[in-house]
C-alpha positions as CSV (number, residue, x, y, z in Angstrom):
1,X,62.8,78.8,88.5
2,X,66.5,79.9,88.1
3,X,65.7,83.6,87.5
4,X,63.8,83.5,90.8
5,X,66.5,81.7,92.9
6,X,69.1,84.4,91.6
7,X,66.9,87.1,92.6
8,X,66.0,85.6,95.9
9,X,69.8,84.9,96.7
10,X,70.4,88.5,95.7
11,X,67.7,89.5,98.2
12,X,69.1,87.5,100.8
13,X,72.7,88.8,100.5
14,X,71.2,92.5,100.2
15,X,69.7,91.8,103.6
16,X,72.9,90.0,105.0
17,X,75.0,93.1,104.0
18,X,72.5,95.5,105.4
19,X,72.5,93.6,108.6
20,X,76.2,93.4,108.7
21,X,76.2,97.1,108.3
22,X,73.6,97.7,111.2
23,X,75.7,95.5,113.8
24,X,78.8,97.6,113.4
25,X,77.0,100.2,115.3
26,X,79.0,99.5,118.4
27,X,82.5,98.7,116.8
28,X,85.3,101.2,117.2
29,X,85.5,102.0,113.4
30,X,81.8,101.6,112.8
31,X,81.7,104.2,110.1
32,X,84.3,102.5,107.9
33,X,82.5,99.0,108.2
34,X,79.1,100.3,107.6
35,X,80.3,101.9,104.2
36,X,82.2,98.8,103.4
37,X,79.0,96.6,103.8
38,X,76.4,99.0,102.8
39,X,78.0,99.4,99.1
40,X,77.5,95.7,98.3
41,X,74.0,95.9,100.0
42,X,72.8,98.3,97.6
43,X,74.6,97.0,94.7
44,X,73.0,93.5,95.6
45,X,69.7,94.9,96.2
46,X,69.9,96.6,92.6
47,X,70.7,93.1,91.0
48,X,67.8,91.4,93.0
49,X,65.5,94.0,91.5
50,X,66.8,94.1,88.1
51,X,69.5,91.3,87.3
52,X,70.4,93.0,84.0
53,X,71.8,96.1,86.2
54,X,75.4,94.3,86.3
55,X,75.5,95.3,82.7
56,X,75.5,99.1,83.5
57,X,78.8,100.7,83.4
58,X,78.2,102.7,86.7
59,X,77.1,99.2,88.6
60,X,80.2,97.6,87.1
61,X,82.6,100.2,88.0
62,X,81.5,100.5,91.6
63,X,81.5,96.9,92.0
64,X,84.9,96.4,90.4
65,X,86.6,99.2,92.5
66,X,84.9,97.8,95.7
67,X,85.8,94.5,95.0
68,X,89.5,95.4,94.2
69,X,89.7,97.5,97.5
70,X,88.2,94.7,99.6
71,X,90.8,92.1,98.0
72,X,93.7,94.6,98.8
73,X,92.5,95.0,102.3
74,X,91.7,91.3,102.8
75,X,95.4,90.1,101.6
76,X,96.6,92.8,104.3
77,X,94.7,91.2,106.9
78,X,95.5,87.8,106.0
79,X,99.3,88.6,106.3
80,X,98.7,90.3,109.7
81,X,96.9,87.2,110.7
82,X,99.6,84.9,109.6
83,X,102.3,86.7,111.4
84,X,100.2,87.7,114.5
85,X,97.4,85.1,115.0
86,X,97.5,83.4,118.3
87,X,94.3,81.7,118.3
88,X,91.3,80.6,116.0
89,X,91.1,83.4,113.4
90,X,87.3,83.8,114.2
91,X,88.5,84.8,117.7
92,X,90.7,87.6,116.3
93,X,89.0,90.9,115.2
94,X,90.9,90.6,112.0
95,X,89.9,87.2,111.1
96,X,86.4,88.3,111.5
97,X,87.0,91.4,109.3
98,X,88.6,88.9,106.8
99,X,85.7,86.8,106.5
100,X,83.5,89.8,106.0
101,X,85.9,91.0,103.1
102,X,86.1,87.4,101.5
103,X,82.1,87.3,101.5
104,X,81.8,90.5,100.0
105,X,84.6,89.7,97.3
106,X,83.1,86.5,96.5
107,X,79.5,87.7,96.1
108,X,80.3,90.9,94.1
109,X,82.6,88.8,91.9
110,X,79.6,86.4,91.2
111,X,77.2,89.2,90.4
112,X,79.8,90.8,88.3
113,X,80.4,87.6,86.3
114,X,76.8,87.5,85.9
115,X,76.5,90.5,83.5
116,X,76.6,88.3,80.4
117,X,73.9,85.9,81.7
118,X,72.0,87.4,84.8
119,X,70.7,84.0,85.7
120,X,74.1,82.2,85.1
121,X,74.6,78.5,84.6
122,X,73.6,75.6,87.2
123,X,77.3,75.9,88.7
124,X,76.9,79.6,89.1
125,X,73.5,79.5,90.8
126,X,74.5,76.7,93.1
127,X,77.5,78.7,94.1
128,X,75.1,81.7,94.6
129,X,72.9,79.5,96.8
130,X,75.8,78.2,98.9
131,X,77.4,81.8,99.4
132,X,73.9,83.4,100.2
133,X,73.3,80.7,102.9
134,X,76.7,80.6,104.3
135,X,76.6,83.9,106.4
136,X,73.4,83.3,107.9
137,X,74.3,79.7,108.9
138,X,77.5,80.9,110.2
139,X,75.7,83.6,112.5
140,X,73.4,80.9,113.8
141,X,76.1,78.6,114.6
142,X,78.1,81.5,116.3
143,X,75.1,82.5,118.1
144,X,74.4,79.2,119.4
145,X,78.1,78.5,120.3
146,X,78.6,80.6,123.4
147,X,82.1,79.3,123.9
148,X,83.3,80.7,120.6
149,X,82.1,84.1,121.6
150,X,83.5,84.0,125.0
151,X,86.9,85.5,124.2
152,X,85.4,88.2,121.9
153,X,85.3,92.0,122.9
154,X,82.3,93.4,124.2
155,X,81.2,95.4,121.2
156,X,81.2,92.0,119.4
157,X,79.0,90.2,122.1
158,X,76.4,92.9,122.5
159,X,75.0,93.3,119.1
160,X,72.8,90.3,118.5
């Protein structure tokens, strides 16, 4: 059961990252964010198809470099928000970007750590399930909560 759950979580996250890249289409810096989300979409899809790919040096290298860059960028955004945030961070463009980078970093780190044991232990699998469900549940909550989206820029309101 655990291998099937791990593959399902990777399939769900690959779909999330691909969808996140797709909804960037009307963002002012869409090209950048599409690449930021498509890299983990492809890497995660590969893990879903063959969990042992995480032991491949090319997969590991791309994953590690992308995760490192996302961490550096997230730290910069967090610092900016710390100094300039005037409202709930989800109402700030940088706050939403920060959450995207955190999700990428968390998932890619989880996949990267699975190279020795592609299925992981119970804690790793439970963490994978929570992380895989979090973005979708967040999107549903934000979609239902129209007040939350009221102050967002137009390009964020018109995608889904």
